[in-house]
C-alpha positions, -999 to 999 in steps of 0.1 A, spaced: -622 339 519 -594 308 519 -609 279 498 -600 250 520 -591 217 512 -607 177 516 -584 155 518 -596 109 524 -564 99 518 -532 99 549 -495 102 530 -465 88 552 -432 87 537 -401 73 541 -373 96 549 -343 79 556 -333 45 576 -305 21 586 -326 -5 591 -320 -45 575 -323 -80 593 -289 -84 591 -289 -56 626 -307 -83 638 -279 -110 638 -254 -92 645 -269 -73 675 -281 -114 688 -244 -128 688 -227 -102 696 -223 -121 734 -204 -154 716 -190 -142 685 -205 -157 658 -206 -144 623 -240 -143 602 -240 -159 573 -249 -137 542 -240 -153 510 -226 -137 483 -259 -127 464 -265 -105 496 -291 -134 508 -293 -149 544 -285 -183 546 -308 -210 567 -296 -201 597 -297 -169 599 -331 -173 590 -340 -199 620 -319 -173 644 -344 -145 639 -377 -169 637 -363 -185 671 -353 -148 681 -389 -135 674 -403 -171 685 -393 -168 722 -398 -126 722 -362 -119 730 -368 -84 716 -338 -63 720 -323 -72 685 -346 -62 664 -341 -26 687 -310 -17 667 -322 1 638 -340 25 628 -369 46 613 -373 78 596 -411 86 583 -432 121 572 -470 112 583 -498 138 564 -525 131 587 -558 144 601 -548 160 636 -569 136 657 -546 103 641 -510 124 652 -531 127 687 -539 85 686 -504 76 673 -484 99 700 -497 71 730 -473 51 710 -441 64 735 -419 36 736 -391 33 712 -406 65 694 -396 96 687 -415 121 675 -417 161 661 -450 175 648 -458 209 630 -465 234 647 -490 257 650 -476 281 672 -446 293 646 -469 284 611 -499 296 600 -515 260 591 -531 252 555 -566 247 549 -562 213 544 -592 189 567 -604 153 559 -636 140 547 -640 102 552 -638 84 518 -670 62 502 -655 31 516 -652 47 549 -673 25 575 -697 52 596 -725 32 616 -712 20 652 -736 -7 663 -734 -24 690 -719 -17 731 -685 -2 738 -658 -27 740 -685 -45 717 -695 -32 684 -687 -34 646 -685 -10 620 -712 -13 597 -714 10 561 -731 43 560 -758 46 532 -752 75 504 -771 95 522 -750 95 556 -720 98 534 -736 133 517 -746 145 557 -710 133 569 -694 154 534 -710 186 536 -713 192 574 -682 184 580 -674 210 553 -692 233 565 -675 232 595 -643 230 579 -648 262 562 -664 284 594 -640 271 616 -608 282 593 -628 313 584 -626 322 625 -593 314 625 -581 339 599 -603 365 611 -581 361 645 -551 363 632 -562 394 609 -568 413 641 -537 403 657 -544 378 673 -510 354 682 -513 324 660 -509 302 693 -545 315 701 -561 315 672 -554 277 665 -580 272 693 -608 281 664 -600 246 642 -605 213 648 -590 175 653 -592 174 614 -574 197 605 -543 178 585 -512 181 604 -478 166 596 -449 151 614 -415 133 616 -418 94 636 -390 77 642 -390 40 658 -375 10 652 -386 -26 641 -395 -35 674 -418 -5 683 -435 -2 651 -442 -45 654 -460 -32 685 -474 -3 665 -488 -27 639 -503 -53 661 -527 -24 680 -533 -5 647 -535 -34 620 -565 -58 619 -552 -87 602 -565 -126 603 -531 -130 609 -529 -123 644 -527 -139 678 -545 -112 698 -577 -94 673 -570 -55 670 -599 -32 660 -580 2 650 -598 33 640 -591 28 599 -576 64 593 -545 55 618 -549 14 599 -547 35 564 -512 52 582 -498 16 596 -504 -1 568 -483 19 546 -455 15 568 -459 -16 572 -452 -16 533 -418 3 535 -404 -22 563 -413 -51 551 -390 -45 513 -363 -30 540 -363 -64 567 -383 -89 548 -375 -123 572 -376 -101 603 -416 -92 589 -418 -125 579 -415 -138 606 -438 -113 629 -468 -129 608 -452 -164 612 -451 -158 651 -490 -138 656 -478 -105 650 -470 -97 677 -436 -77 693 -411 -95 704 
C-alpha cells in the first residue's frame, strides 16, 4: 500500500525571466527615439519613473508586454484548472497523467484556512472553522484520497492505461506545470487573484490560488520594482 503525502502549501518557483523596468521604457519610447535615462548605479531617473506611472495611470498597456517570466508551480488540480482560465498573455504546459504515473500527493487545508461560507452566492464571506470542523475535513479528505489512490493503483496493476485509471483521482491531487506570462498579463491575474486593500476593484479569490499569486508577486516585485510600485499606486488594475 502506497502512503499518500498530504500538503497544505503551494510551490511557485521562478525558473527563468527576461523582465526589467527598462523593458517598459524602451518599448514606450521607440516611437520618438527618446533614450531611457538609467543612472550609473542602474537606478531609473525621475523622468523614467514618471513615464512608467503615466503609462499605468492612463492605461497604455502594450509597453508592459515586452518581458517574460516562467514559473514552475506545484498545486492541486483545482487550482491549476482555475488558473488556466487566464488565457491572454499566458502559456501553459502541465504534467500529464497519460504519460506518467501520478504521485500520491494531496492537498489538505491548513488550520488557518477559513472553512465556512456564509451568505448567498455573490454576497458571501468565509469565516474560521471550529477545531471539530478542521478535524473532520482532514480525516475525511485523507480517507477519500487514500481510497482513490488505491483504486488508481488497482487499475494500473490490472493493466489499465494510465489515461483511463486517472479518472479515479480527485481534484485535490497535486499537479505541476510551467506557466509563462508577461507583466501585463500577470497584473491582470494579480488584480483578480489577490485581495488587497489598495485595489480599486475589490476581489475575493479562492485562498489556494491567492497563495500562489502572492508568491508570484514577490518575484515580480524584485524584477520590476518601479512597475510593481506603479501597479499598487494606481489601484492594482492592469493597464
